[in-house]
VOBA-233515 format. One record per residue (C-alpha): residue in three letters; x, y, z. Coordinates in steps of 0.5 Angstrom, whole numbers, plus 500, padded with zeros to 3 digits. Example, Ala and Ser with C-alpha at 12.3 -4.5 7.8 and 13.67 -1.06 7.14 Angstrom:
2
Ala525491516;Ser527498514;
END
This chain:
663
Met764803695;Met766800688;Ala763794689;Arg757797692;Glu756802686;Leu758796681;His753792684;Thr747797683;Val749798676;Leu748791674;Asp743788678;Arg738794680;Glu731793678;Pro728800673;Leu725804677;Pro717804676;Thr715808670;Ala708810668;Pro705806662;Ala708807656;Arg705805649;Pro707798648;Pro712800641;Arg710797635;Arg711790633;Arg717790627;Pro717782626;Trp721784619;Leu727787622;Val731781625;Pro731778620;Leu733783615;Leu738785620;Val741778619;Cys740778612;Val744784611;Leu750782615;Leu751776612;Ala750778606;Gln755783607;Met760778610;Ala758773604;Val760778599;Ala767780603;Met769773603;Val767771595;Thr770778593;Thr777775597;Ala776768595;Val776771587;Gln782775588;Gln787771591;Thr792766589;Pro792759594;Thr795760600;Ile800756603;Asp796751605;Glu790750600;Pro794746595;Val795740600;Tyr788741602;Val785741595;Ala790736592;Thr788731598;Ala781733597;Thr781730590;Asp785724592;Tyr778722596;Leu774724590;His778719585;Glu782714589;His778713596;Arg783712601;Val787717606;Arg793718603;Tyr796725604;Asn795730609;Pro795725615;Glu796730621;His789733620;Pro783728619;Pro778727613;Leu773731614;Gly774738613;Lys778736607;Leu771733605;Val767740606;Val773741601;Ala771736597;Ala764739595;Gly766744591;Leu771740587;Val766735585;Ile763741581;Ala769743578;Asp772736577;Pro780737576;His784733572;Tyr788728577;Asp794724575;Pro794719581;Ser800716579;Phe804722580;Ala809721585;Gly811726590;Asp809730597;Gln803733599;Gly806739597;Gln808737590;Val802733589;Gly797740591;Arg803744585;His802739580;Leu795739581;Leu794746580;Tyr799748575;Glu802742572;Ser796738570;Gly792742565;Asn787746570;Asp785753571;Pro787754578;Trp782760579;Arg776755578;Val779750582;Met781754588;Leu774758588;Trp770752588;Ala774749594;Arg774755597;Leu765757597;Pro763750601;Val767753607;Ile765760606;Ala758758606;Leu760754613;Thr762759616;Leu756764614;Ala752757617;Phe756758623;Gly754766623;Leu747764625;Val750759630;Ala753765634;Phe746769632;Ala742764636;Phe746762642;Ala747770644;Arg739771642;Asp738765646;Leu742769653;Met740776651;Gly734776646;Pro734778638;Ala737785640;Gly744780643;Gly743776637;Val744782633;Val750785636;Ala754778636;Leu752777629;Ala755783627;Leu761782631;Tyr762775627;Ala760778621;Phe765784621;Ser771780624;Pro777781618;Asp780774621;Leu773771620;Ile773773614;Ala780772612;His780765613;Gly772763613;Ser774765605;Leu780760605;Ala780752603;Thr783751610;Leu780747616;Asp782753621;Val773756622;Pro770750620;Ala774747626;Ala772753631;Gly765753629;Phe764746630;Leu766747637;Leu761753637;Thr756749635;Ser757743640;Val757749646;Trp751752643;Leu747745643;Leu750743650;Trp747750652;Arg740748649;Ala741741653;Arg739744659;Arg732745657;Arg732739652;Pro737734654;Arg734728650;Leu735732644;Tyr741737644;Val746732648;Pro747727642;Leu747733637;Ala752736641;Gly757729640;Val756730633;Ala758737633;Ala764735637;Gly766729633;Ala765734627;Ala771738630;Leu775733633;Ala774730625;Thr777737622;Lys782739626;Met787735632;Ser787742635;Thr780741638;Leu782735642;Ala784740647;Ala777742648;Val774734649;Pro775735658;Val771741657;Leu765739653;Leu764732657;Ala764737664;Leu759742659;Ala755735658;Ala754733664;Trp753739667;Ser748740662;Val743734664;Trp744736671;Arg742742671;Ala736739665;Asn735734672;Ala735739676;Asp730744673;Ala725739672;Gly725737679;Glu724744681;Arg718745676;Arg715738679;Ala716741686;Gly712747684;Asp707744680;Val705739686;Ala705745690;Ser700749686;Gly696743687;Val697743694;Glu695750695;Gly689748691;Ala686744695;Ala688747701;Arg684752700;Val678748699;Val679744704;Gly682749709;Gly676754707;Val680759705;Val680763699;Pro686768697;Val684776697;Ala688782695;Asp691783701;Gly692776704;Ile689769706;Arg682770708;Pro677765711;Leu670762709;Ala667762715;Gly669761723;Asp675760726;Ala679758719;Ala683764720;Gly686761726;Val688755723;Ala691758717;Gly694763721;Arg697760727;Thr698753725;Ala703755718;Glu709754721;Gly708748727;Ala703744723;Ala708744717;Arg714740721;Val709735724;Ala713728723;Gly709722727;Gly708723734;Ala712730735;Ala709735740;Val711741736;Asp709748740;Ala709753735;Glu704759736;Arg701754741;Val699749736;Thr700741738;Ala700735733;Gly698728736;Ala697722733;Gly691723730;Gly692730727;Val692737730;Thr689738737;Gly688745738;Gly691748745;Val689754748;Asp686757741;Asp681750742;Val682749734;Pro678743732;Pro682737730;Val683735723;Ser680729721;His683724715;Gly690727718;Ile690734713;Thr691741716;Pro690747712;Val696751713;Ala696758709;Gly694755702;Arg698748703;Ile696742706;Ala701738710;Pro699730711;Val700726716;Ala700719715;Gly697715721;Gly701720725;Thr707717724;Thr712719718;Pro719716719;Ala725721717;Ala728715714;Gly723714709;Arg724721706;Val732721706;Ala732715702;Pro728717696;Val733723696;Val739719697;Arg736715690;Ser734721686;Arg741725687;Arg744718686;Arg740718679;Ala742724677;Val749723677;Leu748717673;Arg744721668;Ala750727668;Leu755721667;Gly751718661;Gly750725658;Ala758726657;Val758719655;Val753720650;Val757726648;Ala764722648;Leu760716643;Gly757721639;Ala765724637;Leu767718636;Val762715631;Val763721627;Val771721627;Trp770714624;Ala764716619;Ser770720616;Tyr775715615;Leu769710613;Val767715608;Val773716605;Asp775709605;Pro770703607;Arg777698608;Leu780703613;Arg787702609;Trp792705611;Thr800707608;Pro803713610;Gln807717604;Gln812720609;Pro815718615;Val811717622;Pro816720627;Ala817716633;Val813719640;His816718647;Gly813718654;Leu806722656;Arg805723648;Ala806716646;Met801714652;Leu796718650;Val797717642;Asp796709644;Leu789710648;Leu785713643;Pro780709640;Phe781713634;Pro783710626;Glu790708626;Ala791714621;Tyr788719626;Arg794716631;Asp799718626;Gly797724624;Met798726632;Arg804723631;Val806728625;Gln803734629;Phe808732636;Gly814732631;Phe812739628;Glu812741636;Asn819739637;Tyr821743631;Pro825749632;Trp820754628;Gln822761627;Gly817767630;Phe816774628;Leu813779633;Phe814787633;Gly820787629;Arg823781633;Leu825775630;Tyr827769635;Thr827761634;Gly822758638;Ser815760641;Leu813766645;Trp808764651;Tyr804771650;Tyr805770642;Leu797769640;Pro794774646;Ala799780643;Ala797778635;Leu790778638;Leu791785640;Val794787633;Lys789784629;Thr782786632;Pro778791631;Leu779797637;Gly772796637;Met771789638;Leu776788644;Ala772793648;Leu766789646;Trp769783648;Ala772785655;Ala766788657;Gly761782654;Ala766777659;Val765782665;Ala758783664;Val757774663;Val760774670;Ala757779674;Val751779671;Arg746774675;Arg742772670;Leu748771665;Arg752768669;Pro749760668;Ala752761661;Ala759763663;Pro763755663;Tyr760755656;Leu762761653;Leu769763657;Val771756659;Pro772753653;Thr775760650;Ala780760656;Val783753655;Leu782752648;Leu787759648;Gly791756653;Ala792749649;Ala794754643;Met799759647;Thr803753649;Gly804750641;Ser811752638;Arg808755632;Asp807762633;Phe804763625;Gly798767627;Thr791768629;Arg789763625;Tyr790758631;Ala785762636;Ile780763631;Phe775760635;Val776767640;Pro772771635;Met767766635;Phe765765642;Leu766773645;Ala763774639;Val757771643;Ala759774650;Ala760780648;Ala751781647;Gly752780655;Val753788655;Leu746789653;Ala744786660;Val747792664;Arg744796667;Trp746802665;Arg742807661;Trp747809656;Ala749801655;Ala745800648;Ala748806645;Val755805647;Thr754797645;Gly751800638;Ala756806637;Leu762800638;Val758796633;Leu759801628;Phe766803630;Val767795628;Ala764795622;Gly767802619;Ser774798621;Ser773792617;Leu770795610;Arg776800611;Thr780794610;Tyr776791604;Pro779786600;Phe786786605;Tyr783782611;Leu788777611;Pro794783614;Tyr789787617;Ser790790623;Asn786796627;Glu788803628;Ala792803633;Phe797799630;Gly797803624;Gly792799619;Pro793794614;Asp800797611;Leu804797617;Thr801790620;His809787617;Leu812790621;Arg809787627;Leu808780625;His808775619;Asp806769616;Ser799768615;Asn798775619;Val800778614;Asp802775607;Trp801767606;Gly802767598;Gln795770597;Asp797776593;Leu802773587;Gly795775582;Arg795781584;Leu803783583;Ala803780576;Asp798785575;Arg801791578;Leu808789574;Arg804789568;Glu801795568;Arg806800572;Tyr813796571;Pro812793563;Gly819790561;Glu823791567;Arg827786570;Val825783576;Trp828779582;Leu823776586;Val823773593;Tyr816769593;Lys813766600;Gly807762598;Ala805756594;Gly804759587;Val808759582;Pro810766579;Ser811764572;Tyr804761571;Tyr801768573;Gly806772567;Ile812773572;Glu819773569;Ala824773575;Ser830770578;Asp832769585;Pro836775587;Arg840771594;Lys843766588;Ala846772584;Pro852776586;Ala849783589;Ala853787584;Asp848784578;Val841785582;Arg839791578;Gly832793577;Leu826791582;Leu827787588;Val820784590;Val820780596;Ser814777600;Asp813781608;Ser814775611;Ala821774608;Ala823780608;Ala821780616;Lys826773617;Ala831777612;Thr839776614;Gly845775610;Arg845777602;Leu837778602;Ala837783609;Glu844786605;Leu840787599;Ile834790602;Asp838795606;Ser841797600;Ala834798596;Arg829804596;Ser821802597;Ile817804592;Asp810799592;His807795596;Ile802790594;Gly796788598;His800790603;Ser804784603;Ile809784598;Thr814789597;Val817792591;Tyr824795592;Arg828798587;Arg836797586;
END
């Protein structure tokens, strides 16, 4: 009974109504909404980029990009391919920071030297490094809009773009000079192009390969999506061929129907087919099934029709023979070539046609693979046409299946060494923090739990409803493999990783599920559009309330951004982004007071005017005044630091990521 009711809600046709007055067309409305949503997102990201100090990963990427521009070599940060850093370099061309290629140090030290020890203004350098990523994030919003519009029309596109543009995670990480959003956006673009390839494979399959290559040339974690993309490419080409065959068959049938109306002497009228003269009605009516099955000299008795070698001869009803082997059959014609059509002659073309379709489908997968391969190689060649590679850090040895995978990949040696570095990271015993629990290793459910905390409640509801609609609504079902399978595969791969550092490892989820959420509008329920609109407004309100502190966002069910540090850590809350805000607060509210600082980040406190000591290196009795601790450090505090925090009183919270205590 419940299944029947669900089917009724999803698939029933609307009841006929009286002719309604056609609504007035407003061709400007959708473009206006798109512009407003993207403008809101742009303002949020630019404001965030201007106010935040460098996060932990950013100096490494900025220094590597600067090294690309000046030295034209791949030396630093091999664990990530060059393309994302080349995007960052587009902004650094304008910033033109002073760079000392002779500086000796690891990639982290090079980044710090570039920003704080080379006479550069870190605020200016970081803003220009972040702006290209911001522009790319906005462009991916248009991809989400176009994808959803293809599925659900302009209204669906607006819903998807609204969820994308108000996502706190996408705003937070889209405003940083990091690689997570670009990699996920290129994957979304590739999948969208493969969806479009169902109609025009020759145009969109190669473009999908280029987009897939861009993802692979940005982050190696996107390798998990390669089998899915190849399968989708093959399926899209297969469906394109099948749909083209159906369209050709329809065209032939239409032509045959027209010929039959002339030869058979019948014309269509409102209630069926009527003869022009004589017994043509008997021919059209009685021979419809029998004559259509005539093959060779076989005699088929259907409504007393007998097929002869030279055509159709009448039985009891004396239907006159039809010359030249053409029989009028209810708006169609059945050719009888000499009265004999061998069955094998019809089977062989079908087999050959299917074989060609399979080869074309495999060819589509090959085109995507080759396109991706070309882009990956091109990203390294752009940096250094000679492909020189001398690691600046030890490359760990990899064994077993991982070693075999690395050796088989047809990528540059620097790419393969980067994979070895990544596998080395996976073997490291990282610490995690979830719902107040500090642990070593990883939890398989960490990412789903973190997404539950850091995603607006209305967005969670629309994600779930959209995923169900994509599977349950018949006309949306073909899109399910394109939207849900890549998301599930990538999320499953990320859940097996050893680093529980934040939802940025699953930043593809709000992209793909924003498109899927538009499917809610396909549900035939009178309140579907109104409820969807209300949930989108709820999401917008939740996102706007956290402005401009998007990185530590958590939804209302978990207490909002001020309590996120009690449940999560690292890039979920505190990634070193609020050092500048801390300096301003200390000058405004606590001038002249002694400061003890435990800061987790890549910034240099003294550059921002913060004169502080490390409380962990002093006797506890000497630690008096302001104890300032990054929330990520507090979450993992043990020993001396834990004792100091327990004996202090919290008096201030900076940016929802740094806590000020008084001792």
